[in-house]
Structure formats: structure tokens, C-alpha cells
N, C-alpha and C positions, 0 to 999 in steps of 0.2 A: 440413404437420404442425399448423397452427393448428386443422384441422378433423377431425383424428383423435380417436376417442372417448378419453375420460379427460382426464388434465392435460395442457394443451397443452406440448410440449416446446420448440416454437420458433415464435414468433408472426411476423406481417409486421413489428410494431414491433421485434422483437429484430433480425431480419433488416436492416431499415434501418438501424439502430444500428451493426451491424458493418461498414458500408459507410464509416463515418467512421473514420479512425485516432484510436487512443486513446493516442498516445504524445506525450509533451509535449516541446516544444523551445523553445528561449530561455530568457530569465529567468523563472522560475517564481514566486516570491515574493521579491523582492529586499529587501523590507522585514523579512523573516523571516531573512535571510541565505542563502536558498535559490537560488543563481544557476543551476545547471545540474542535470540530471536525472543520477542516478547508477544503475547497474545493479544488478540484484539479486545478483549475484556478488560487487559489492563490499561491499554492506550486510549480506547476512544473516550472513557470520561474525561480525559485531559483535554481532548480537542472540544468536546461537547460543553464543558463547564467554563473554558477559559482560564483553566488554573496552570497552564503550562507555562515553562519559563520563558516562551515568546510572547505571552499575552501581555508583557509590559511594554512591547513596542507599539502596540495599539495606543497609547497615551500620546506616544511620539508622533506617530502618524495623524492623529486627530489635530495636533498642534503645528504641524508642518505646512498644512494648507497648499500641498502639491497636488 
């Protein structure tokens, strides 16, 4: 694919990078309070419904008029 005409879709470098797992394991950043990875299924509803702890800042942003 790297030698095909046009923009390369997949290079040898891309192929080599796919051989290494990109899944985190173990403590990620304990100093930030991130101890273990979470699945997308567990996190996405918080972002989509606005029930995250950061959603309270939306009220502050609306009244700040900046």
C-alpha cells in the first residue's frame, strides 16, 4: 500500500506500530489519581449525558459572559 499511487493508505511504519499493543495496563498516572484504565462503555455515558463532575462548570460559564 505504501507504493500505490496517491496518498499512502498504510505505510510500513504504520504496520510496525500496529504490532505493539496500545492497551494500557497497571497504574497509569497515580499522581493524578488515575489508577486503572476504564472502558469506553463506562466513561462515554458521563460525557454524553452531562452527569460528570465537570458539568457544574457549565453554569459558571453561562453566567461569566466571557
